[in-house]
N, CA, C and O atoms as a GROMACS GRO file, in nm:
protein
  452
    1MET      N    1   8.927   2.896  13.514
    1MET     CA    2   9.065   2.936  13.507
    1MET      C    3   9.149   2.840  13.590
    1MET      O    4   9.108   2.794  13.696
    2ARG      N    5   9.268   2.810  13.537
    2ARG     CA    6   9.360   2.721  13.609
    2ARG      C    7   9.475   2.802  13.667
    2ARG      O    8   9.505   2.911  13.619
    3LEU      N    9   9.539   2.749  13.768
    3LEU     CA   10   9.652   2.817  13.831
    3LEU      C   11   9.765   2.842  13.730
    3LEU      O   12   9.834   2.944  13.738
    4THR      N   13   9.783   2.751  13.638
    4THR     CA   14   9.889   2.769  13.540
    4THR      C   15   9.860   2.890  13.449
    4THR      O   16   9.953   2.946  13.389
    5ASP      N   17   9.734   2.930  13.437
    5ASP     CA   18   9.699   3.048  13.359
    5ASP      C   19   9.750   3.177  13.424
    5ASP      O   20   9.773   3.277  13.357
    6VAL      N   21   9.766   3.173  13.557
    6VAL     CA   22   9.805   3.293  13.633
    6VAL      C   23   9.958   3.299  13.648
    6VAL      O   24  10.016   3.408  13.645
    7LEU      N   25  10.023   3.185  13.662
    7LEU     CA   26  10.168   3.180  13.681
    7LEU      C   27  10.239   3.242  13.559
    7LEU      O   28  10.210   3.207  13.445
    8GLY      N   29  10.331   3.332  13.585
    8GLY     CA   30  10.402   3.399  13.477
    8GLY      C   31  10.335   3.526  13.421
    8GLY      O   32  10.392   3.598  13.340
    9SER      N   33  10.212   3.551  13.468
    9SER     CA   34  10.139   3.673  13.424
    9SER      C   35  10.208   3.798  13.480
    9SER      O   36  10.260   3.797  13.592
   10GLU      N   37  10.207   3.906  13.400
   10GLU     CA   38  10.262   4.030  13.452
   10GLU      C   39  10.167   4.092  13.552
   10GLU      O   40  10.046   4.077  13.542
   11VAL      N   41  10.225   4.160  13.650
   11VAL     CA   42  10.146   4.222  13.754
   11VAL      C   43  10.155   4.376  13.737
   11VAL      O   44  10.263   4.435  13.732
   12ILE      N   45  10.036   4.437  13.729
   12ILE     CA   46  10.024   4.581  13.708
   12ILE      C   47   9.968   4.643  13.836
   12ILE      O   48   9.863   4.598  13.884
   13ASP      N   49  10.034   4.745  13.892
   13ASP     CA   50   9.984   4.805  14.015
   13ASP      C   51   9.874   4.909  13.983
   13ASP      O   52   9.836   4.925  13.867
   14SER      N   53   9.826   4.977  14.083
   14SER     CA   54   9.714   5.071  14.068
   14SER      C   55   9.750   5.195  13.983
   14SER      O   56   9.662   5.264  13.933
   15THR      N   57   9.878   5.220  13.968
   15THR     CA   58   9.920   5.333  13.887
   15THR      C   59   9.941   5.296  13.740
   15THR      O   60   9.974   5.381  13.657
   16GLY      N   61   9.922   5.166  13.709
   16GLY     CA   62   9.940   5.120  13.572
   16GLY      C   63  10.079   5.074  13.539
   16GLY      O   64  10.108   5.042  13.423
   17ARG      N   65  10.167   5.068  13.638
   17ARG     CA   66  10.307   5.030  13.621
   17ARG      C   67  10.323   4.878  13.635
   17ARG      O   68  10.268   4.818  13.728
   18LYS      N   69  10.399   4.816  13.542
   18LYS     CA   70  10.432   4.678  13.557
   18LYS      C   71  10.536   4.663  13.666
   18LYS      O   72  10.642   4.725  13.660
   19ILE      N   73  10.507   4.580  13.767
   19ILE     CA   74  10.596   4.569  13.881
   19ILE      C   75  10.661   4.434  13.894
   19ILE      O   76  10.766   4.423  13.957
   20ALA      N   77  10.602   4.328  13.836
   20ALA     CA   78  10.655   4.194  13.859
   20ALA      C   79  10.580   4.094  13.769
   20ALA      O   80  10.495   4.131  13.688
   21VAL      N   81  10.614   3.965  13.788
   21VAL     CA   82  10.535   3.857  13.732
   21VAL      C   83  10.493   3.765  13.849
   21VAL      O   84  10.559   3.760  13.953
   22VAL      N   85  10.385   3.692  13.829
   22VAL     CA   86  10.336   3.599  13.931
   22VAL      C   87  10.428   3.478  13.932
   22VAL      O   88  10.445   3.414  13.828
   23THR      N   89  10.485   3.446  14.044
   23THR     CA   90  10.575   3.330  14.056
   23THR      C   91  10.514   3.216  14.133
   23THR      O   92  10.561   3.103  14.122
   24ASP      N   93  10.411   3.242  14.212
   24ASP     CA   94  10.350   3.136  14.293
   24ASP      C   95  10.213   3.180  14.334
   24ASP      O   96  10.182   3.299  14.336
   25VAL      N   97  10.130   3.080  14.367
   25VAL     CA   98   9.995   3.106  14.417
   25VAL      C   99   9.983   3.034  14.552
   25VAL      O  100  10.008   2.914  14.560
   26ARG      N  101   9.946   3.105  14.654
   26ARG     CA  102   9.932   3.043  14.786
   26ARG      C  103   9.784   3.009  14.811
   26ARG      O  104   9.695   3.092  14.791
   27LEU      N  105   9.761   2.887  14.855
   27LEU     CA  106   9.628   2.838  14.883
   27LEU      C  107   9.612   2.810  15.032
   27LEU      O  108   9.708   2.784  15.103
   28VAL      N  109   9.487   2.815  15.076
   28VAL     CA  110   9.452   2.774  15.212
   28VAL      C  111   9.336   2.673  15.197
   28VAL      O  112   9.253   2.685  15.107
   29GLN      N  113   9.333   2.574  15.286
   29GLN     CA  114   9.230   2.474  15.280
   29GLN      C  115   9.129   2.503  15.391
   29GLN      O  116   9.133   2.442  15.498
   30ASP      N  117   9.038   2.598  15.365
   30ASP     CA  118   8.938   2.630  15.466
   30ASP      C  119   8.801   2.651  15.407
   30ASP      O  120   8.715   2.715  15.467
   31GLY      N  121   8.781   2.597  15.290
   31GLY     CA  122   8.648   2.612  15.222
   31GLY      C  123   8.548   2.510  15.273
   31GLY      O  124   8.571   2.443  15.373
   32PRO      N  125   8.436   2.500  15.202
   32PRO     CA  126   8.332   2.401  15.241
   32PRO      C  127   8.385   2.258  15.230
   32PRO      O  128   8.474   2.228  15.150
   33ILE      N  129   8.328   2.172  15.309
   33ILE     CA  130   8.369   2.031  15.309
   33ILE      C  131   8.319   1.967  15.179
   33ILE      O  132   8.204   1.982  15.140
   34LEU      N  133   8.413   1.892  15.112
   34LEU     CA  134   8.379   1.826  14.987
   34LEU      C  135   8.385   1.674  15.007
   34LEU      O  136   8.471   1.605  14.952
   35GLY      N  137   8.295   1.626  15.084
   35GLY     CA  138   8.286   1.479  15.106
   35GLY      C  139   8.411   1.427  15.174
   35GLY      O  140   8.457   1.484  15.273
   36GLU      N  141   8.467   1.320  15.120
   36GLU     CA  142   8.584   1.258  15.176
   36GLU      C  143   8.713   1.335  15.150
   36GLU      O  144   8.816   1.305  15.211
   37LEU      N  145   8.710   1.432  15.062
   37LEU     CA  146   8.830   1.510  15.030
   37LEU      C  147   8.863   1.615  15.137
   37LEU      O  148   8.975   1.667  15.140
   38GLY      N  149   8.769   1.647  15.223
   38GLY     CA  150   8.794   1.747  15.325
   38GLY      C  151   8.755   1.882  15.277
   38GLY      O  152   8.674   1.895  15.185
   39ALA      N  153   8.812   1.984  15.336
   39ALA     CA  154   8.777   2.122  15.304
   39ALA      C  155   8.833   2.159  15.165
   39ALA      O  156   8.939   2.111  15.122
   40ALA      N  157   8.760   2.245  15.099
   40ALA     CA  158   8.803   2.292  14.967
   40ALA      C  159   8.915   2.395  14.982
   40ALA      O  160   8.928   2.459  15.086
   41PHE      N  161   8.995   2.411  14.878
   41PHE     CA  162   9.103   2.510  14.877
   41PHE      C  163   9.050   2.640  14.820
   41PHE      O  164   8.958   2.641  14.739
   42ARG      N  165   9.110   2.750  14.864
   42ARG     CA  166   9.083   2.879  14.806
   42ARG      C  167   9.214   2.955  14.794
   42ARG      O  168   9.309   2.930  14.868
   43VAL      N  169   9.219   3.048  14.700
   43VAL     CA  170   9.342   3.127  14.681
   43VAL      C  171   9.352   3.231  14.793
   43VAL      O  172   9.260   3.310  14.815
   44HIS      N  173   9.464   3.230  14.862
   44HIS     CA  174   9.490   3.330  14.968
   44HIS      C  175   9.561   3.451  14.909
   44HIS      O  176   9.533   3.564  14.950
   45GLY      N  177   9.654   3.430  14.812
   45GLY     CA  178   9.723   3.541  14.754
   45GLY      C  179   9.822   3.496  14.651
   45GLY      O  180   9.836   3.378  14.622
   46LEU      N  181   9.891   3.595  14.594
   46LEU     CA  182   9.986   3.571  14.487
   46LEU      C  183  10.126   3.618  14.530
   46LEU      O  184  10.141   3.723  14.593
   47VAL      N  185  10.225   3.539  14.496
   47VAL     CA  186  10.366   3.575  14.517
   47VAL      C  187  10.417   3.627  14.385
   47VAL      O  188  10.390   3.568  14.281
   48MET      N  189  10.490   3.736  14.387
   48MET     CA  190  10.538   3.796  14.262
   48MET      C  191  10.683   3.839  14.276
   48MET      O  192  10.729   3.877  14.383
   49GLY      N  193  10.753   3.832  14.164
   49GLY     CA  194  10.894   3.870  14.162
   49GLY      C  195  10.933   3.907  14.020
   49GLY      O  196  10.847   3.924  13.934
   50ARG      N  197  11.063   3.919  13.997
   50ARG     CA  198  11.111   3.960  13.865
   50ARG      C  199  11.098   3.850  13.761
   50ARG      O  200  11.053   3.875  13.649
   51VAL      N  201  11.139   3.730  13.798
   51VAL     CA  202  11.128   3.612  13.706
   51VAL      C  203  11.077   3.496  13.784
   51VAL      O  204  11.082   3.496  13.907
   52SER      N  205  11.027   3.397  13.713
   52SER     CA  206  10.964   3.288  13.786
   52SER      C  207  11.033   3.154  13.776
   52SER      O  208  10.991   3.060  13.843
   53MET      N  209  11.135   3.140  13.696
   53MET     CA  210  11.195   3.010  13.674
   53MET      C  211  11.251   2.948  13.804
   53MET      O  212  11.224   2.832  13.834
   54GLY      N  213  11.327   3.024  13.879
   54GLY     CA  214  11.383   2.972  14.004
   54GLY      C  215  11.274   2.939  14.106
   54GLY      O  216  11.284   2.840  14.180
   55ALA      N  217  11.170   3.023  14.109
   55ALA     CA  218  11.058   2.998  14.202
   55ALA      C  219  10.985   2.868  14.163
   55ALA      O  220  10.944   2.791  14.250
   56HIS      N  221  10.968   2.846  14.035
   56HIS     CA  222  10.900   2.723  13.993
   56HIS      C  223  10.980   2.598  14.023
   56HIS      O  224  10.925   2.488  14.036
   57MET      N  225  11.111   2.616  14.034
   57MET     CA  226  11.195   2.503  14.070
   57MET      C  227  11.213   2.492  14.220
   57MET      O  228  11.281   2.400  14.266
   58GLY      N  229  11.156   2.580  14.298
   58GLY     CA  230  11.154   2.571  14.444
   58GLY      C  231  11.272   2.634  14.514
   58GLY      O  232  11.293   2.612  14.633
   59PHE      N  233  11.350   2.711  14.440
   59PHE     CA  234  11.475   2.767  14.506
   59PHE      C  235  11.445   2.883  14.601
   59PHE      O  236  11.537   2.927  14.671
   60GLU      N  237  11.321   2.935  14.608
   60GLU     CA  238  11.293   3.038  14.709
   60GLU      C  239  11.250   2.979  14.842
   60GLU      O  240  11.229   3.053  14.938
   61ARG      N  241  11.236   2.850  14.849
   61ARG     CA  242  11.191   2.784  14.972
   61ARG      C  243  11.306   2.767  15.072
   61ARG      O  244  11.420   2.742  15.033
   62ARG      N  245  11.274   2.782  15.200
   62ARG     CA  246  11.379   2.771  15.304
   62ARG      C  247  11.445   2.637  15.311
   62ARG      O  248  11.565   2.628  15.336
   63ASN      N  249  11.367   2.529  15.290
   63ASN     CA  250  11.422   2.397  15.310
   63ASN      C  251  11.500   2.343  15.189
   63ASN      O  252  11.552   2.231  15.196
   64VAL      N  253  11.511   2.420  15.078
   64VAL     CA  254  11.593   2.379  14.966
   64VAL      C  255  11.738   2.422  14.996
   64VAL      O  256  11.765   2.541  15.011
   65ARG      N  257  11.828   2.328  15.006
   65ARG     CA  258  11.963   2.357  15.046
   65ARG      C  259  12.061   2.363  14.932
   65ARG      O  260  12.169   2.420  14.948
   66GLY      N  261  12.029   2.309  14.821
   66GLY     CA  262  12.130   2.313  14.715
   66GLY      C  263  12.071   2.265  14.583
   66GLY      O  264  11.954   2.227  14.574
   67PRO      N  265  12.153   2.269  14.484
   67PRO     CA  266  12.292   2.315  14.489
   67PRO      C  267  12.301   2.463  14.526
   67PRO      O  268  12.227   2.546  14.474
   68TRP      N  269  12.392   2.493  14.615
   68TRP     CA  270  12.399   2.630  14.671
   68TRP      C  271  12.423   2.733  14.564
   68TRP      O  272  12.373   2.845  14.574
   69LEU      N  273  12.502   2.698  14.458
   69LEU     CA  274  12.531   2.795  14.354
   69LEU      C  275  12.402   2.833  14.278
   69LEU      O  276  12.382   2.950  14.246
   70LEU      N  277  12.317   2.738  14.249
   70LEU     CA  278  12.189   2.766  14.183
   70LEU      C  279  12.098   2.845  14.276
   70LEU      O  280  12.031   2.939  14.232
   71LYS      N  281  12.094   2.808  14.400
   71LYS     CA  282  12.008   2.881  14.497
   71LYS      C  283  12.054   3.030  14.504
   71LYS      O  284  11.970   3.120  14.507
   72ARG      N  285  12.184   3.054  14.508
   72ARG     CA  286  12.235   3.191  14.515
   72ARG      C  287  12.208   3.264  14.382
   72ARG      O  288  12.170   3.381  14.384
   73PHE      N  289  12.228   3.199  14.270
   73PHE     CA  290  12.202   3.260  14.140
   73PHE      C  291  12.056   3.304  14.128
   73PHE      O  292  12.028   3.417  14.088
   74PHE      N  293  11.964   3.215  14.161
   74PHE     CA  294  11.823   3.248  14.150
   74PHE      C  295  11.783   3.356  14.250
   74PHE      O  296  11.694   3.436  14.221
   75ALA      N  297  11.845   3.361  14.366
   75ALA     CA  298  11.816   3.467  14.464
   75ALA      C  299  11.856   3.602  14.407
   75ALA      O  300  11.787   3.702  14.428
   76LEU      N  301  11.969   3.606  14.334
   76LEU     CA  302  12.014   3.731  14.273
   76LEU      C  303  11.922   3.782  14.162
   76LEU      O  304  11.891   3.900  14.155
   77ILE      N  305  11.880   3.689  14.073
   77ILE     CA  306  11.796   3.734  13.961
   77ILE      C  307  11.649   3.750  14.001
   77ILE      O  308  11.577   3.830  13.941
   78GLN      N  309  11.605   3.674  14.101
   78GLN     CA  310  11.465   3.685  14.143
   78GLN      C  311  11.438   3.812  14.219
   78GLN      O  312  11.329   3.868  14.210
   79GLY      N  313  11.537   3.859  14.295
   79GLY     CA  314  11.514   3.977  14.378
   79GLY      C  315  11.429   3.939  14.500
   79GLY      O  316  11.420   3.822  14.536
   80THR      N  317  11.370   4.037  14.561
   80THR     CA  318  11.289   4.013  14.679
   80THR      C  319  11.145   3.990  14.633
   80THR      O  320  11.083   4.079  14.573
   81PRO      N  321  11.091   3.870  14.660
   81PRO     CA  322  10.956   3.845  14.619
   81PRO      C  323  10.854   3.920  14.709
   81PRO      O  324  10.877   3.937  14.829
   82HIS      N  325  10.743   3.963  14.651
   82HIS     CA  326  10.639   4.032  14.726
   82HIS      C  327  10.510   3.951  14.723
   82HIS      O  328  10.494   3.862  14.639
   83TYR      N  329  10.419   3.983  14.814
   83TYR     CA  330  10.297   3.905  14.829
   83TYR      C  331  10.176   3.996  14.827
   83TYR      O  332  10.176   4.100  14.891
   84ALA      N  333  10.074   3.958  14.754
   84ALA     CA  334   9.947   4.031  14.749
   84ALA      C  335   9.836   3.937  14.792
   84ALA      O  336   9.811   3.837  14.725
   85GLU      N  337   9.769   3.967  14.905
   85GLU     CA  338   9.654   3.890  14.947
   85GLU      C  339   9.545   3.904  14.842
   85GLU      O  340   9.543   4.001  14.766
   86TRP      N  341   9.453   3.808  14.838
   86TRP     CA  342   9.350   3.805  14.738
   86TRP      C  343   9.268   3.936  14.735
   86TRP      O  344   9.224   3.980  14.629
   87GLU      N  345   9.249   3.998  14.851
   87GLU     CA  346   9.170   4.119  14.858
   87GLU      C  347   9.236   4.236  14.783
   87GLU      O  348   9.169   4.332  14.746
   88LEU      N  349   9.369   4.228  14.760
   88LEU     CA  350   9.439   4.334  14.690
   88LEU      C  351   9.440   4.318  14.538
   88LEU      O  352   9.491   4.405  14.467
   89ILE      N  353   9.383   4.207  14.486
   89ILE     CA  354   9.374   4.181  14.345
   89ILE      C  355   9.248   4.248  14.288
   89ILE      O  356   9.137   4.218  14.331
   90ARG      N  357   9.264   4.337  14.193
   90ARG     CA  358   9.150   4.403  14.130
   90ARG      C  359   9.089   4.317  14.020
   90ARG      O  360   8.968   4.300  14.013
   91SER      N  361   9.178   4.261  13.932
   91SER     CA  362   9.126   4.177  13.826
   91SER      C  363   9.234   4.082  13.775
   91SER      O  364   9.354   4.107  13.791
   92ILE      N  365   9.191   3.974  13.716
   92ILE     CA  366   9.282   3.878  13.650
   92ILE      C  367   9.236   3.869  13.507
   92ILE      O  368   9.122   3.830  13.479
   93GLU      N  369   9.324   3.905  13.418
   93GLU     CA  370   9.296   3.906  13.274
   93GLU      C  371   9.395   3.809  13.209
   93GLU      O  372   9.489   3.764  13.274
   94PRO      N  373   9.375   3.776  13.081
   94PRO     CA  374   9.474   3.689  13.016
   94PRO      C  375   9.614   3.750  13.023
   94PRO      O  376   9.638   3.860  12.972
   95ASP      N  377   9.705   3.678  13.086
   95ASP     CA  378   9.847   3.715  13.099
   95ASP      C  379   9.869   3.843  13.179
   95ASP      O  380   9.977   3.903  13.167
   96ARG      N  381   9.774   3.889  13.259
   96ARG     CA  382   9.790   4.011  13.336
   96ARG      C  383   9.705   4.005  13.462
   96ARG      O  384   9.590   3.961  13.461
   97VAL      N  385   9.767   4.052  13.573
   97VAL     CA  386   9.697   4.065  13.701
   97VAL      C  387   9.705   4.212  13.740
   97VAL      O  388   9.814   4.271  13.742
   98ARG      N  389   9.593   4.269  13.771
   98ARG     CA  390   9.587   4.410  13.813
   98ARG      C  391   9.560   4.419  13.962
   98ARG      O  392   9.474   4.348  14.015
   99LEU      N  393   9.636   4.509  14.029
   99LEU     CA  394   9.625   4.525  14.175
   99LEU      C  395   9.544   4.650  14.210
   99LEU      O  396   9.531   4.743  14.130
  100ARG      N  397   9.489   4.651  14.330
  100ARG     CA  398   9.420   4.766  14.382
  100ARG      C  399   9.512   4.868  14.450
  100ARG      O  400   9.468   4.977  14.487
  101VAL      N  401   9.639   4.831  14.468
  101VAL     CA  402   9.735   4.912  14.542
  101VAL      C  403   9.859   4.936  14.459
  101VAL      O  404   9.880   4.872  14.356
  102ARG      N  405   9.942   5.032  14.504
  102ARG     CA  406  10.072   5.055  14.443
  102ARG      C  407  10.171   4.945  14.481
  102ARG      O  408  10.157   4.883  14.586
  103GLY      N  409  10.267   4.921  14.399
  103GLY     CA  410  10.365   4.816  14.425
  103GLY      C  411  10.440   4.834  14.555
  103GLY      O  412  10.478   4.736  14.620
  104GLU      N  413  10.462   4.960  14.595
  104GLU     CA  414  10.536   4.987  14.717
  104GLU      C  415  10.458   4.947  14.842
  104GLU      O  416  10.517   4.936  14.950
  105GLU      N  417  10.329   4.926  14.830
  105GLU     CA  418  10.248   4.893  14.945
  105GLU      C  419  10.242   4.743  14.972
  105GLU      O  420  10.186   4.700  15.073
  106LEU      N  421  10.299   4.661  14.883
  106LEU     CA  422  10.299   4.518  14.904
  106LEU      C  423  10.401   4.475  15.007
  106LEU      O  424  10.507   4.537  15.019
  107ARG      N  425  10.370   4.370  15.080
  107ARG     CA  426  10.466   4.322  15.181
  107ARG      C  427  10.558   4.215  15.115
  107ARG      O  428  10.525   4.157  15.012
  108VAL      N  429  10.671   4.194  15.180
  108VAL     CA  430  10.765   4.094  15.131
  108VAL      C  431  10.706   3.958  15.161
  108VAL      O  432  10.649   3.935  15.268
  109ALA      N  433  10.719   3.866  15.063
  109ALA     CA  434  10.664   3.733  15.076
  109ALA      C  435  10.751   3.649  15.163
  109ALA      O  436  10.873   3.647  15.147
  110GLU      N  437  10.690   3.579  15.256
  110GLU     CA  438  10.762   3.484  15.341
  110GLU      C  439  10.772   3.354  15.266
  110GLU      O  440  10.671   3.308  15.212
  111PRO      N  441  10.888   3.293  15.260
  111PRO     CA  442  10.899   3.160  15.194
  111PRO      C  443  10.807   3.062  15.263
  111PRO      O  444  10.790   3.066  15.385
  112PRO      N  445  10.746   2.970  15.184
  112PRO     CA  446  10.662   2.868  15.247
  112PRO      C  447  10.745   2.774  15.335
  112PRO      O  448  10.864   2.754  15.309
  113ARG      N  449  10.685   2.720  15.437
  113ARG     CA  450  10.758   2.629  15.524
  113ARG      C  451  10.754   2.488  15.478
  113ARG      O  452  10.811   2.400  15.542
   0.00000   0.00000   0.00000
């Protein structure tokens, strides 16, 4: 599976309700050493929101300053992004991610630095 297979997938919570779409995948580099490449990456969690276009263009990031009108527009349509650590993911299916928890239990996603 590739990361692009997960991006844009609908997110279903433990009650069966569609709550969002996957807008980003957060990785950490703490896996086994792969020769000269260093430590392997692993998925830490998924960022989810209403739509993913603005997130794919980087407008949810703190260091993106403009154009301010686009940043404000995407903030309005994206809503508040939420974050699910890998342990909260029950399954990943074609075009669908199922969670082990209700949508209300997810924490707000912090923008990457």
